[in-house]
Biopython code that builds the backbone (N, CA, C, O; Angstrom):
import numpy as np
from Bio.PDB.StructureBuilder import StructureBuilder

atoms = [
    (1, "UNK", "N", (65.809, -2.684, 7.562)),
    (1, "UNK", "CA", (64.441, -1.647, 6.693)),
    (1, "UNK", "C", (63.545, -2.160, 5.601)),
    (1, "UNK", "O", (62.433, -2.686, 5.649)),
    (2, "UNK", "N", (64.276, -1.883, 4.686)),
    (2, "UNK", "CA", (63.034, -2.276, 3.359)),
    (2, "UNK", "C", (62.766, -2.885, 3.205)),
    (2, "UNK", "O", (61.608, -2.905, 2.787)),
    (3, "UNK", "N", (63.657, -4.373, 3.384)),
    (3, "UNK", "CA", (62.318, -5.309, 4.005)),
    (3, "UNK", "C", (61.110, -5.343, 4.929)),
    (3, "UNK", "O", (60.203, -6.168, 4.818)),
    (4, "UNK", "N", (61.164, -4.434, 5.801)),
    (4, "UNK", "CA", (60.071, -4.385, 6.678)),
    (4, "UNK", "C", (58.810, -3.598, 5.826)),
    (4, "UNK", "O", (57.673, -4.055, 5.703)),
    (5, "UNK", "N", (59.340, -2.197, 5.226)),
    (5, "UNK", "CA", (58.742, -1.401, 4.499)),
    (5, "UNK", "C", (58.305, -2.440, 3.419)),
    (5, "UNK", "O", (57.134, -2.117, 3.222)),
    (6, "UNK", "N", (58.531, -3.334, 2.737)),
    (6, "UNK", "CA", (58.422, -4.130, 1.679)),
    (6, "UNK", "C", (57.142, -4.767, 2.544)),
    (6, "UNK", "O", (56.000, -4.307, 2.558)),
    (7, "UNK", "N", (57.509, -5.661, 3.088)),
    (7, "UNK", "CA", (56.489, -6.538, 4.126)),
    (7, "UNK", "C", (55.103, -5.803, 4.101)),
    (7, "UNK", "O", (54.023, -6.066, 3.573)),
    (8, "UNK", "N", (55.737, -4.401, 5.169)),
    (8, "UNK", "CA", (54.558, -3.680, 5.867)),
    (8, "UNK", "C", (53.387, -3.139, 4.611)),
    (8, "UNK", "O", (52.167, -3.028, 4.729)),
    (9, "UNK", "N", (54.519, -2.778, 3.043)),
    (9, "UNK", "CA", (53.617, -2.304, 2.286)),
    (9, "UNK", "C", (52.441, -3.518, 2.450)),
    (9, "UNK", "O", (51.340, -3.470, 2.998)),
    (10, "UNK", "N", (53.082, -4.546, 1.799)),
    (10, "UNK", "CA", (52.319, -5.829, 0.806)),
    (10, "UNK", "C", (51.226, -6.418, 2.197)),
    (10, "UNK", "O", (50.403, -7.277, 1.880)),
    (11, "UNK", "N", (51.245, -6.001, 3.501)),
    (11, "UNK", "CA", (50.591, -6.521, 4.774)),
    (11, "UNK", "C", (49.376, -5.430, 4.804)),
    (11, "UNK", "O", (48.266, -5.804, 5.183)),
    (12, "UNK", "N", (49.616, -3.938, 4.358)),
    (12, "UNK", "CA", (48.761, -3.037, 4.160)),
    (12, "UNK", "C", (48.211, -2.981, 2.840)),
    (12, "UNK", "O", (47.421, -2.037, 2.835)),
    (13, "UNK", "N", (48.246, -3.592, 1.599)),
    (13, "UNK", "CA", (47.683, -3.711, 0.841)),
    (13, "UNK", "C", (46.176, -4.770, 0.800)),
    (13, "UNK", "O", (44.987, -4.670, 0.498)),
    (14, "UNK", "N", (47.416, -6.083, 1.463)),
    (14, "UNK", "CA", (46.753, -7.129, 1.572)),
    (14, "UNK", "C", (45.181, -7.382, 2.305)),
    (14, "UNK", "O", (44.220, -8.123, 2.098)),
    (15, "UNK", "N", (45.567, -6.233, 3.339)),
    (15, "UNK", "CA", (44.381, -5.823, 4.251)),
    (15, "UNK", "C", (43.360, -5.010, 3.949)),
    (15, "UNK", "O", (42.265, -4.987, 4.510)),
    (16, "UNK", "N", (43.881, -4.063, 2.683)),
    (16, "UNK", "CA", (42.599, -3.297, 2.342)),
    (16, "UNK", "C", (41.694, -4.300, 1.443)),
    (16, "UNK", "O", (40.467, -4.370, 1.379)),
    (17, "UNK", "N", (42.568, -4.963, 0.851)),
    (17, "UNK", "CA", (42.059, -6.233, -0.625)),
    (17, "UNK", "C", (41.254, -6.893, 0.044)),
    (17, "UNK", "O", (40.339, -7.179, -0.729)),
    (18, "UNK", "N", (40.892, -7.633, 1.814)),
    (18, "UNK", "CA", (40.409, -8.087, 2.054)),
    (18, "UNK", "C", (39.388, -7.488, 2.967)),
    (18, "UNK", "O", (38.544, -8.125, 3.598)),
    (19, "UNK", "N", (39.632, -5.615, 2.970)),
    (19, "UNK", "CA", (38.196, -5.583, 3.812)),
    (19, "UNK", "C", (37.547, -4.907, 2.936)),
    (19, "UNK", "O", (36.577, -4.352, 3.452)),
    (20, "UNK", "N", (37.685, -4.654, 1.532)),
    (20, "UNK", "CA", (37.546, -4.056, 0.456)),
    (20, "UNK", "C", (36.003, -5.662, 0.255)),
    (20, "UNK", "O", (34.781, -5.763, 0.145)),
    (21, "UNK", "N", (37.474, -6.704, 0.337)),
    (21, "UNK", "CA", (36.172, -8.530, -0.192)),
    (21, "UNK", "C", (35.280, -8.253, 0.839)),
    (21, "UNK", "O", (34.263, -7.816, 0.299)),
    (22, "UNK", "N", (35.123, -8.285, 2.173)),
    (22, "UNK", "CA", (34.428, -8.883, 3.067)),
    (22, "UNK", "C", (33.151, -7.664, 2.825)),
    (22, "UNK", "O", (31.994, -8.073, 2.928)),
    (23, "UNK", "N", (33.382, -6.160, 2.503)),
    (23, "UNK", "CA", (32.201, -5.203, 2.585)),
    (23, "UNK", "C", (31.689, -5.975, 1.309)),
    (23, "UNK", "O", (30.805, -6.816, 1.470)),
    (24, "UNK", "N", (32.260, -5.705, -0.106)),
    (24, "UNK", "CA", (31.324, -6.204, -0.936)),
    (24, "UNK", "C", (29.967, -7.551, -0.622)),
    (24, "UNK", "O", (28.742, -7.671, -0.646)),
    (25, "UNK", "N", (31.443, -8.498, -0.289)),
    (25, "UNK", "CA", (30.487, -9.409, 0.625)),
    (25, "UNK", "C", (29.616, -9.469, 1.432)),
    (25, "UNK", "O", (28.645, -10.135, 1.072)),
    (26, "UNK", "N", (29.575, -9.069, 2.316)),
    (26, "UNK", "CA", (27.740, -8.423, 3.565)),
    (26, "UNK", "C", (27.122, -7.333, 2.769)),
    (26, "UNK", "O", (26.098, -6.880, 3.279)),
    (27, "UNK", "N", (27.566, -6.691, 1.417)),
    (27, "UNK", "CA", (26.770, -6.023, 0.728)),
    (27, "UNK", "C", (25.569, -6.835, -0.183)),
    (27, "UNK", "O", (24.374, -6.588, -0.344)),
    (28, "UNK", "N", (26.446, -7.910, -0.695)),
    (28, "UNK", "CA", (26.059, -9.003, -1.666)),
    (28, "UNK", "C", (24.850, -9.469, -0.735)),
    (28, "UNK", "O", (23.736, -9.427, -1.257)),
    (29, "UNK", "N", (24.943, -9.900, 0.559)),
    (29, "UNK", "CA", (24.323, -10.714, 1.242)),
    (29, "UNK", "C", (23.242, -10.060, 1.966)),
    (29, "UNK", "O", (22.371, -10.766, 2.474)),
    (30, "UNK", "N", (23.186, -8.544, 2.093)),
    (30, "UNK", "CA", (21.971, -7.985, 2.445)),
    (30, "UNK", "C", (21.210, -7.257, 1.450)),
    (30, "UNK", "O", (20.220, -6.746, 1.973)),
    (31, "UNK", "N", (21.306, -7.015, 0.183)),
    (31, "UNK", "CA", (20.806, -6.919, -1.367)),
    (31, "UNK", "C", (20.047, -8.359, -1.011)),
    (31, "UNK", "O", (18.903, -8.197, -0.586)),
    (32, "UNK", "N", (20.339, -9.259, -1.079)),
    (32, "UNK", "CA", (20.139, -10.698, -1.678)),
    (32, "UNK", "C", (18.675, -10.842, -0.208)),
    (32, "UNK", "O", (17.508, -11.092, -0.508)),
    (33, "UNK", "N", (19.114, -10.633, 1.164)),
    (33, "UNK", "CA", (18.002, -10.418, 1.674)),
    (33, "UNK", "C", (16.829, -9.455, 1.553)),
    (33, "UNK", "O", (15.712, -9.923, 1.769)),
    (34, "UNK", "N", (16.930, -8.306, 1.268)),
    (34, "UNK", "CA", (16.535, -7.389, 1.206)),
    (34, "UNK", "C", (15.476, -7.523, -0.732)),
    (34, "UNK", "O", (14.418, -6.994, -1.070)),
    (35, "UNK", "N", (15.919, -7.954, -1.095)),
    (35, "UNK", "CA", (15.015, -8.842, -2.133)),
    (35, "UNK", "C", (14.085, -10.017, -2.495)),
    (35, "UNK", "O", (13.210, -10.210, -3.339)),
    (36, "UNK", "N", (14.833, -10.946, -1.169)),
    (36, "UNK", "CA", (13.948, -12.156, -0.658)),
    (36, "UNK", "C", (12.875, -11.490, -0.229)),
    (36, "UNK", "O", (11.804, -11.496, -0.837)),
    (37, "UNK", "N", (13.107, -10.806, 0.957)),
    (37, "UNK", "CA", (12.210, -9.325, 1.963)),
    (37, "UNK", "C", (10.679, -8.808, 1.035)),
    (37, "UNK", "O", (9.526, -9.063, 1.384)),
    (38, "UNK", "N", (11.045, -8.143, -0.025)),
    (38, "UNK", "CA", (10.215, -7.372, -1.313)),
    (38, "UNK", "C", (9.465, -8.770, -1.796)),
    (38, "UNK", "O", (8.239, -8.824, -1.695)),
    (39, "UNK", "N", (10.117, -9.765, -2.259)),
    (39, "UNK", "CA", (9.546, -10.760, -2.590)),
    (39, "UNK", "C", (7.875, -11.465, -1.294)),
    (39, "UNK", "O", (6.737, -11.910, -1.444)),
    (40, "UNK", "N", (8.441, -11.264, -0.622)),
    (40, "UNK", "CA", (7.503, -12.453, 0.079)),
    (40, "UNK", "C", (6.282, -10.663, 0.861)),
    (40, "UNK", "O", (5.205, -10.595, 1.454)),
    (41, "UNK", "N", (7.290, -9.616, 0.376)),
    (41, "UNK", "CA", (5.990, -9.116, 0.609)),
    (41, "UNK", "C", (5.230, -8.581, -0.888)),
    (41, "UNK", "O", (4.249, -7.888, -1.156)),
    (42, "UNK", "N", (5.823, -9.002, -1.335)),
    (42, "UNK", "CA", (4.733, -8.996, -2.913)),
    (42, "UNK", "C", (4.225, -10.080, -2.929)),
    (42, "UNK", "O", (3.088, -9.925, -3.375)),
    (43, "UNK", "N", (4.483, -11.568, -2.594)),
    (43, "UNK", "CA", (3.535, -12.954, -2.674)),
    (43, "UNK", "C", (2.841, -12.576, -0.828)),
    (43, "UNK", "O", (2.019, -13.488, -0.736)),
    (44, "UNK", "N", (2.789, -12.065, 0.057)),
    (44, "UNK", "CA", (1.409, -11.705, 0.712)),
    (44, "UNK", "C", (1.050, -11.213, 0.679)),
    (44, "UNK", "O", (0.169, -11.410, 1.517)),
    (45, "UNK", "N", (0.803, -9.838, -0.021)),
    (45, "UNK", "CA", (0.169, -8.998, -0.197)),
    (45, "UNK", "C", (-0.552, -9.200, -2.079)),
    (45, "UNK", "O", (-1.235, -8.300, -2.569)),
    (46, "UNK", "N", (-0.359, -9.954, -2.532)),
    (46, "UNK", "CA", (-1.492, -10.589, -3.273)),
    (46, "UNK", "C", (-2.278, -11.602, -2.349)),
    (46, "UNK", "O", (-3.428, -11.305, -2.024)),
    (47, "UNK", "N", (-1.644, -12.931, -1.855)),
    (47, "UNK", "CA", (-2.413, -13.574, -1.241)),
    (47, "UNK", "C", (-3.599, -12.432, -0.317)),
    (47, "UNK", "O", (-4.771, -12.807, -0.364)),
    (48, "UNK", "N", (-3.445, -11.697, 0.128)),
    (48, "UNK", "CA", (-3.926, -10.768, 0.900)),
    (48, "UNK", "C", (-5.333, -9.907, 0.074)),
    (48, "UNK", "O", (-6.549, -9.785, 0.222)),
    (49, "UNK", "N", (-4.709, -9.643, -0.457)),
    (49, "UNK", "CA", (-5.839, -8.818, -1.333)),
    (49, "UNK", "C", (-6.703, -9.821, -2.619)),
    (49, "UNK", "O", (-7.523, -9.348, -3.406)),
    (50, "UNK", "N", (-6.430, -10.737, -2.587)),
    (50, "UNK", "CA", (-7.450, -11.970, -2.921)),
    (50, "UNK", "C", (-8.662, -12.385, -1.470)),
    (50, "UNK", "O", (-9.886, -12.282, -1.550)),
    (51, "UNK", "N", (-7.894, -12.842, -0.261)),
    (51, "UNK", "CA", (-8.813, -12.659, 0.450)),
    (51, "UNK", "C", (-9.962, -12.477, 0.297)),
    (51, "UNK", "O", (-11.028, -13.075, 0.149)),
    (52, "UNK", "N", (-9.245, -10.853, 0.407)),
    (52, "UNK", "CA", (-9.970, -9.191, 1.117)),
    (52, "UNK", "C", (-11.222, -9.002, 0.245)),
    (52, "UNK", "O", (-12.171, -8.293, 0.579)),
    (53, "UNK", "N", (-11.144, -9.671, -0.860)),
    (53, "UNK", "CA", (-12.049, -9.673, -2.373)),
    (53, "UNK", "C", (-12.788, -10.113, -1.955)),
    (53, "UNK", "O", (-13.927, -9.730, -2.220)),
    (54, "UNK", "N", (-12.556, -11.242, -1.002)),
    (54, "UNK", "CA", (-13.482, -13.071, -0.989)),
    (54, "UNK", "C", (-14.535, -12.699, 0.504)),
    (54, "UNK", "O", (-15.497, -13.396, 0.826)),
    (55, "UNK", "N", (-14.157, -11.687, 1.119)),
    (55, "UNK", "CA", (-14.741, -11.446, 2.079)),
    (55, "UNK", "C", (-15.685, -10.815, 2.550)),
    (55, "UNK", "O", (-15.559, -9.599, 2.406)),
    (56, "UNK", "N", (-16.561, -11.131, 3.042)),
    (56, "UNK", "CA", (-18.256, -10.287, 3.065)),
    (56, "UNK", "C", (-17.854, -9.219, 4.705)),
    (56, "UNK", "O", (-17.092, -9.425, 5.649)),
    (57, "UNK", "N", (-18.604, -8.332, 4.438)),
    (57, "UNK", "CA", (-19.059, -7.620, 5.731)),
    (57, "UNK", "C", (-19.872, -8.910, 6.449)),
    (57, "UNK", "O", (-20.203, -9.958, 5.893)),
    (58, "UNK", "N", (-20.114, -8.486, 7.975)),
    (58, "UNK", "CA", (-20.791, -9.084, 8.831)),
    (58, "UNK", "C", (-22.475, -9.241, 8.474)),
    (58, "UNK", "O", (-23.289, -10.109, 8.791)),
    (59, "UNK", "N", (-22.566, -8.314, 7.877)),
    (59, "UNK", "CA", (-24.135, -8.675, 7.296)),
    (59, "UNK", "C", (-24.446, -8.737, 6.341)),
    (59, "UNK", "O", (-25.406, -8.099, 5.910)),
    (60, "UNK", "N", (-23.532, -9.772, 5.456)),
    (60, "UNK", "CA", (-23.992, -9.423, 4.017)),
    (60, "UNK", "C", (-23.117, -9.082, 2.840)),
    (60, "UNK", "O", (-22.562, -9.778, 1.991)),
    (61, "UNK", "N", (-23.170, -7.882, 3.046)),
    (61, "UNK", "CA", (-22.563, -7.311, 2.262)),
    (61, "UNK", "C", (-20.976, -7.059, 1.764)),
    (61, "UNK", "O", (-20.110, -6.742, 2.580)),
    (62, "UNK", "N", (-20.644, -7.266, 0.096)),
    (62, "UNK", "CA", (-19.345, -6.847, 0.319)),
    (62, "UNK", "C", (-18.724, -5.382, 0.813)),
    (62, "UNK", "O", (-19.172, -4.253, 0.615)),
    (63, "UNK", "N", (-17.791, -5.718, 1.372)),
    (63, "UNK", "CA", (-16.732, -4.513, 2.120)),
    (63, "UNK", "C", (-16.408, -3.476, 1.387)),
    (63, "UNK", "O", (-15.803, -3.505, 0.315)),
    (64, "UNK", "N", (-16.774, -2.622, 1.911)),
    (64, "UNK", "CA", (-15.974, -1.377, 1.249)),
    (64, "UNK", "C", (-14.225, -1.291, 1.213)),
    (64, "UNK", "O", (-13.591, -1.597, 2.224)),
    (65, "UNK", "N", (-13.557, -0.864, 0.005)),
    (65, "UNK", "CA", (-12.683, -0.071, -0.701)),
    (65, "UNK", "C", (-11.876, -0.186, 1.040)),
    (65, "UNK", "O", (-11.038, -0.920, 1.564)),
    (66, "UNK", "N", (-12.633, 0.888, 1.426)),
    (66, "UNK", "CA", (-11.274, 1.069, 2.631)),
    (66, "UNK", "C", (-10.974, -0.408, 4.057)),
    (66, "UNK", "O", (-10.051, -0.716, 4.812)),
    (67, "UNK", "N", (-12.124, -0.834, 3.810)),
    (67, "UNK", "CA", (-12.372, -2.102, 4.618)),
    (67, "UNK", "C", (-11.492, -3.083, 4.366)),
    (67, "UNK", "O", (-10.696, -3.463, 5.225)),
    (68, "UNK", "N", (-11.548, -3.562, 3.225)),
    (68, "UNK", "CA", (-10.608, -4.104, 2.716)),
    (68, "UNK", "C", (-9.256, -4.164, 2.536)),
    (68, "UNK", "O", (-8.485, -5.121, 2.600)),
    (69, "UNK", "N", (-9.049, -2.841, 2.269)),
    (69, "UNK", "CA", (-7.151, -2.170, 2.811)),
    (69, "UNK", "C", (-6.648, -2.714, 4.103)),
    (69, "UNK", "O", (-5.466, -3.001, 4.295)),
    (70, "UNK", "N", (-7.718, -2.858, 5.085)),
    (70, "UNK", "CA", (-7.340, -2.355, 6.273)),
    (70, "UNK", "C", (-7.365, -3.817, 6.388)),
    (70, "UNK", "O", (-6.422, -4.275, 7.034)),
    (71, "UNK", "N", (-8.101, -4.556, 5.983)),
    (71, "UNK", "CA", (-7.863, -6.307, 6.267)),
    (71, "UNK", "C", (-7.174, -6.798, 5.567)),
    (71, "UNK", "O", (-6.696, -7.832, 6.032)),
    (72, "UNK", "N", (-6.744, -6.458, 4.244)),
    (72, "UNK", "CA", (-5.292, -6.660, 3.802)),
    (72, "UNK", "C", (-3.836, -6.665, 4.619)),
    (72, "UNK", "O", (-2.929, -7.444, 4.912)),
    (73, "UNK", "N", (-4.214, -5.314, 4.782)),
    (73, "UNK", "CA", (-3.283, -4.974, 6.022)),
    (73, "UNK", "C", (-2.810, -5.826, 7.020)),
    (73, "UNK", "O", (-1.751, -6.427, 7.203)),
    (74, "UNK", "N", (-3.827, -5.725, 7.597)),
    (74, "UNK", "CA", (-3.709, -6.858, 9.021)),
    (74, "UNK", "C", (-3.140, -8.237, 8.925)),
    (74, "UNK", "O", (-2.389, -8.935, 9.604)),
    (75, "UNK", "N", (-4.034, -8.382, 7.416)),
    (75, "UNK", "CA", (-3.182, -9.809, 7.035)),
    (75, "UNK", "C", (-1.437, -9.859, 6.910)),
    (75, "UNK", "O", (-0.646, -10.613, 7.477)),
    (76, "UNK", "N", (-1.195, -8.765, 5.955)),
    (76, "UNK", "CA", (0.060, -8.921, 5.403)),
    (76, "UNK", "C", (1.031, -8.864, 6.783)),
    (76, "UNK", "O", (2.112, -9.448, 6.857)),
    (77, "UNK", "N", (0.386, -7.975, 7.961)),
    (77, "UNK", "CA", (1.393, -8.217, 9.343)),
    (77, "UNK", "C", (1.447, -8.952, 9.584)),
    (77, "UNK", "O", (2.561, -9.418, 9.343)),
    (78, "UNK", "N", (0.742, -9.665, 10.092)),
    (78, "UNK", "CA", (0.830, -11.123, 10.323)),
    (78, "UNK", "C", (1.294, -11.905, 10.036)),
    (78, "UNK", "O", (1.936, -12.723, 10.694)),
    (79, "UNK", "N", (0.977, -11.819, 8.439)),
    (79, "UNK", "CA", (2.137, -13.161, 7.783)),
    (79, "UNK", "C", (3.500, -13.109, 7.981)),
    (79, "UNK", "O", (4.295, -14.047, 8.058)),
    (80, "UNK", "N", (3.833, -11.071, 8.108)),
    (80, "UNK", "CA", (5.188, -10.947, 7.801)),
    (80, "UNK", "C", (5.682, -10.949, 9.377)),
    (80, "UNK", "O", (6.910, -10.895, 9.432)),
    (81, "UNK", "N", (5.014, -11.001, 10.739)),
    (81, "UNK", "CA", (5.678, -11.107, 11.429)),
    (81, "UNK", "C", (6.020, -12.878, 11.780)),
    (81, "UNK", "O", (6.980, -13.334, 12.402)),
    (82, "UNK", "N", (5.255, -13.374, 11.353)),
    (82, "UNK", "CA", (5.665, -15.171, 11.273)),
    (82, "UNK", "C", (7.027, -15.489, 10.600)),
    (82, "UNK", "O", (7.763, -16.411, 10.950)),
    (83, "UNK", "N", (7.327, -14.423, 9.372)),
    (83, "UNK", "CA", (8.314, -15.054, 9.104)),
    (83, "UNK", "C", (9.388, -13.702, 9.597)),
    (83, "UNK", "O", (10.115, -13.142, 8.777)),
    (84, "UNK", "N", (9.347, -13.395, 10.748)),
    (84, "UNK", "CA", (10.628, -11.986, 11.358)),
    (84, "UNK", "C", (10.303, -10.616, 10.928)),
    (84, "UNK", "O", (10.606, -9.686, 11.676)),
    (85, "UNK", "N", (9.702, -10.386, 9.768)),
    (85, "UNK", "CA", (10.129, -8.780, 8.816)),
    (85, "UNK", "C", (8.708, -8.241, 9.329)),
    (85, "UNK", "O", (7.618, -8.614, 9.763)),
    (86, "UNK", "N", (9.487, -7.067, 8.970)),
    (86, "UNK", "CA", (8.635, -5.705, 9.449)),
    (86, "UNK", "C", (8.319, -4.762, 8.555)),
    (86, "UNK", "O", (9.137, -3.855, 8.714)),
    (87, "UNK", "N", (7.554, -4.485, 7.683)),
    (87, "UNK", "CA", (7.191, -3.110, 7.260)),
    (87, "UNK", "C", (6.284, -2.003, 7.695)),
    (87, "UNK", "O", (5.366, -2.199, 8.491)),
    (88, "UNK", "N", (6.501, -1.048, 7.260)),
    (88, "UNK", "CA", (6.026, 0.149, 7.711)),
    (88, "UNK", "C", (4.454, 0.049, 7.216)),
    (88, "UNK", "O", (4.154, -0.902, 6.495)),
    (89, "UNK", "N", (3.517, 0.943, 7.563)),
    (89, "UNK", "CA", (2.066, 0.716, 7.123)),
    (89, "UNK", "C", (2.051, 1.398, 5.980)),
    (89, "UNK", "O", (1.093, 1.103, 5.266)),
    (90, "UNK", "N", (2.953, 2.407, 5.443)),
    (90, "UNK", "CA", (2.662, 2.803, 4.621)),
    (90, "UNK", "C", (3.109, 2.637, 3.580)),
    (90, "UNK", "O", (2.496, 3.005, 2.578)),
    (91, "UNK", "N", (4.616, 1.879, 3.493)),
    (91, "UNK", "CA", (4.913, 1.037, 2.757)),
    (91, "UNK", "C", (3.915, -0.744, 1.794)),
    (91, "UNK", "O", (3.939, -1.412, 0.761)),
    (92, "UNK", "N", (3.156, -0.624, 3.249)),
    (92, "UNK", "CA", (2.534, -2.255, 2.757)),
    (92, "UNK", "C", (1.480, -1.050, 1.637)),
    (92, "UNK", "O", (1.741, -1.051, 0.434)),
    (93, "UNK", "N", (0.643, -0.351, 2.035)),
    (93, "UNK", "CA", (-0.536, 0.733, 1.709)),
    (93, "UNK", "C", (-0.144, 0.766, 0.423)),
    (93, "UNK", "O", (-0.861, 0.175, -0.385)),
    (94, "UNK", "N", (1.070, 1.456, -0.059)),
    (94, "UNK", "CA", (1.651, 1.435, -1.222)),
    (94, "UNK", "C", (1.808, 0.682, -1.852)),
    (94, "UNK", "O", (1.414, 0.835, -3.008)),
    (95, "UNK", "N", (2.312, -0.272, -1.567)),
    (95, "UNK", "CA", (2.022, -1.912, -2.057)),
    (95, "UNK", "C", (1.173, -2.300, -2.645)),
    (95, "UNK", "O", (1.384, -2.893, -3.703)),
    (96, "UNK", "N", (-0.172, -2.087, -2.130)),
    (96, "UNK", "CA", (-1.546, -2.976, -2.237)),
    (96, "UNK", "C", (-2.301, -2.160, -3.190)),
    (96, "UNK", "O", (-3.250, -2.648, -3.805)),
    (97, "UNK", "N", (-1.875, -0.758, -3.371)),
    (97, "UNK", "CA", (-2.203, 0.276, -3.982)),
    (97, "UNK", "C", (-1.498, -0.044, -5.377)),
    (97, "UNK", "O", (-2.172, 0.114, -6.394)),
    (98, "UNK", "N", (-0.163, -0.491, -5.484)),
    (98, "UNK", "CA", (0.494, -0.825, -6.745)),
    (98, "UNK", "C", (0.209, -1.406, -7.299)),
    (98, "UNK", "O", (0.292, -1.157, -8.502)),
    (99, "UNK", "N", (-0.630, -3.247, -6.616)),
    (99, "UNK", "CA", (-0.893, -4.061, -7.072)),
    (99, "UNK", "C", (-2.485, -3.950, -7.765)),
    (99, "UNK", "O", (-3.062, -4.577, -8.653)),
    (100, "UNK", "N", (-2.834, -2.889, -6.926)),
    (100, "UNK", "CA", (-4.773, -2.846, -7.683)),
    (100, "UNK", "C", (-4.196, -2.350, -8.853)),
    (100, "UNK", "O", (-4.248, -3.152, -9.786)),
    (101, "UNK", "N", (-3.659, -1.274, -9.100)),
    (101, "UNK", "CA", (-3.348, -0.878, -10.087)),
    (101, "UNK", "C", (-2.963, -1.165, -11.325)),
    (101, "UNK", "O", (-3.208, -0.824, -12.483)),
    (102, "UNK", "N", (-2.082, -2.114, -10.551)),
    (102, "UNK", "CA", (-1.081, -3.072, -11.888)),
    (102, "UNK", "C", (-2.650, -4.022, -12.202)),
    (102, "UNK", "O", (-2.911, -4.362, -13.356)),
    (103, "UNK", "N", (-3.417, -4.306, -11.256)),
    (103, "UNK", "CA", (-4.531, -5.545, -11.606)),
    (103, "UNK", "C", (-5.969, -5.174, -12.216)),
    (103, "UNK", "O", (-6.780, -5.910, -12.777)),
    (104, "UNK", "N", (-6.044, -3.495, -11.867)),
    (104, "UNK", "CA", (-6.974, -3.206, -13.057)),
    (104, "UNK", "C", (-6.616, -2.566, -14.283)),
    (104, "UNK", "O", (-7.480, -2.149, -15.055)),
    (105, "UNK", "N", (-5.249, -2.453, -14.533)),
    (105, "UNK", "CA", (-5.042, -2.024, -15.596)),
    (105, "UNK", "C", (-5.146, -3.032, -16.333)),
    (105, "UNK", "O", (-5.900, -2.931, -17.301)),
    (106, "UNK", "N", (-4.245, -4.626, -16.045)),
    (106, "UNK", "CA", (-4.114, -5.715, -16.847)),
    (106, "UNK", "C", (-4.956, -6.179, -17.171)),
    (106, "UNK", "O", (-4.789, -6.861, -18.182)),
    (107, "UNK", "N", (-6.602, -6.136, -16.488)),
    (107, "UNK", "CA", (-7.785, -6.045, -16.217)),
    (107, "UNK", "C", (-8.752, -5.876, -17.239)),
    (107, "UNK", "O", (-9.606, -6.531, -17.835)),
    (108, "UNK", "N", (-8.139, -4.410, -17.194)),
    (108, "UNK", "CA", (-9.256, -3.597, -17.714)),
    (108, "UNK", "C", (-9.721, -3.487, -18.836)),
    (108, "UNK", "O", (-9.013, -4.027, -19.686)),
    (109, "UNK", "N", (-11.142, -2.737, -19.432)),
    (109, "UNK", "CA", (-11.679, -2.726, -20.346)),
    (109, "UNK", "C", (-11.133, -1.540, -21.397)),
    (109, "UNK", "O", (-10.183, -0.764, -21.295)),
    (110, "UNK", "N", (-11.895, -1.684, -22.199)),
    (110, "UNK", "CA", (-11.304, -1.040, -23.784)),
    (110, "UNK", "C", (-11.430, 0.541, -22.851)),
    (110, "UNK", "O", (-10.346, 1.004, -22.497)),
    (111, "UNK", "N", (-12.758, 1.375, -22.451)),
    (111, "UNK", "CA", (-13.302, 2.527, -21.843)),
    (111, "UNK", "C", (-12.794, 2.556, -20.427)),
    (111, "UNK", "O", (-13.513, 3.365, -19.840)),
    (112, "UNK", "N", (-11.773, 1.993, -19.475)),
    (112, "UNK", "CA", (-11.464, 1.629, -18.959)),
    (112, "UNK", "C", (-10.536, 2.657, -18.687)),
    (112, "UNK", "O", (-10.458, 3.751, -18.128)),
    (113, "UNK", "N", (-9.806, 1.765, -19.380)),
    (113, "UNK", "CA", (-7.915, 1.645, -19.853)),
    (113, "UNK", "C", (-7.861, 3.621, -19.826)),
    (113, "UNK", "O", (-7.117, 4.250, -19.073)),
    (114, "UNK", "N", (-8.827, 4.259, -20.822)),
    (114, "UNK", "CA", (-8.956, 5.820, -20.321)),
    (114, "UNK", "C", (-8.954, 6.223, -19.278)),
    (114, "UNK", "O", (-8.020, 7.024, -19.230)),
    (115, "UNK", "N", (-9.573, 6.160, -18.091)),
    (115, "UNK", "CA", (-9.243, 6.296, -17.031)),
    (115, "UNK", "C", (-8.195, 6.016, -15.963)),
    (115, "UNK", "O", (-7.850, 6.592, -14.931)),
    (116, "UNK", "N", (-7.878, 5.081, -16.506)),
    (116, "UNK", "CA", (-6.792, 4.482, -15.262)),
    (116, "UNK", "C", (-5.658, 4.697, -15.856)),
    (116, "UNK", "O", (-4.729, 4.608, -15.054)),
    (117, "UNK", "N", (-5.226, 5.020, -17.255)),
    (117, "UNK", "CA", (-3.994, 5.518, -17.806)),
    (117, "UNK", "C", (-3.997, 7.353, -18.081)),
    (117, "UNK", "O", (-3.201, 7.896, -18.846)),
    (118, "UNK", "N", (-5.168, 8.175, -17.200)),
    (118, "UNK", "CA", (-5.484, 9.492, -16.899)),
    (118, "UNK", "C", (-5.068, 9.411, -15.190)),
    (118, "UNK", "O", (-4.632, 10.489, -14.784)),
    (119, "UNK", "N", (-5.130, 8.368, -14.192)),
    (119, "UNK", "CA", (-4.921, 8.506, -12.818)),
    (119, "UNK", "C", (-3.213, 8.250, -12.330)),
    (119, "UNK", "O", (-2.534, 8.700, -11.407)),
    (120, "UNK", "N", (-2.893, 7.128, -13.660)),
    (120, "UNK", "CA", (-1.333, 6.767, -13.057)),
    (120, "UNK", "C", (-0.505, 7.929, -14.145)),
    (120, "UNK", "O", (0.719, 8.054, -14.098)),
]
sb = StructureBuilder()
sb.init_structure("model")
sb.init_model(0)
sb.init_chain("A")
sb.init_seg("    ")
for serial, (resi, resn, name, xyz) in enumerate(atoms, 1):
    if name == "N":
        sb.init_residue(resn, " ", resi, " ")
    sb.init_atom(name, np.array(xyz, "f"), 0.0, 1.0, " ", f" {name:<3s}", serial, name[0])
structure = sb.get_structure()
């Protein structure tokens, strides 16, 4: 009887250890995939913003900020769908705004820094 209890206790300990290991392993894989997805979102967003800045509207004028943003969102959604990823529009729009604010902050002139720092 003691032998059976000893074997059962060992088996339960091994089972718990195995389940914990598998759970942590799967969590690490999910985290890695999430980080890769975020990197792709960043890359696609940067590319789309650069494209949007270069595009002229149909009549030759530069596009409005909203039109550029919508163009960038569409480009990002297309790029993401090609690699089998999906982010909601709000997340994409927030990422665009984040990159635009960062770009303005990095490229800002002295007088513009005051305005940007007030907004941020």
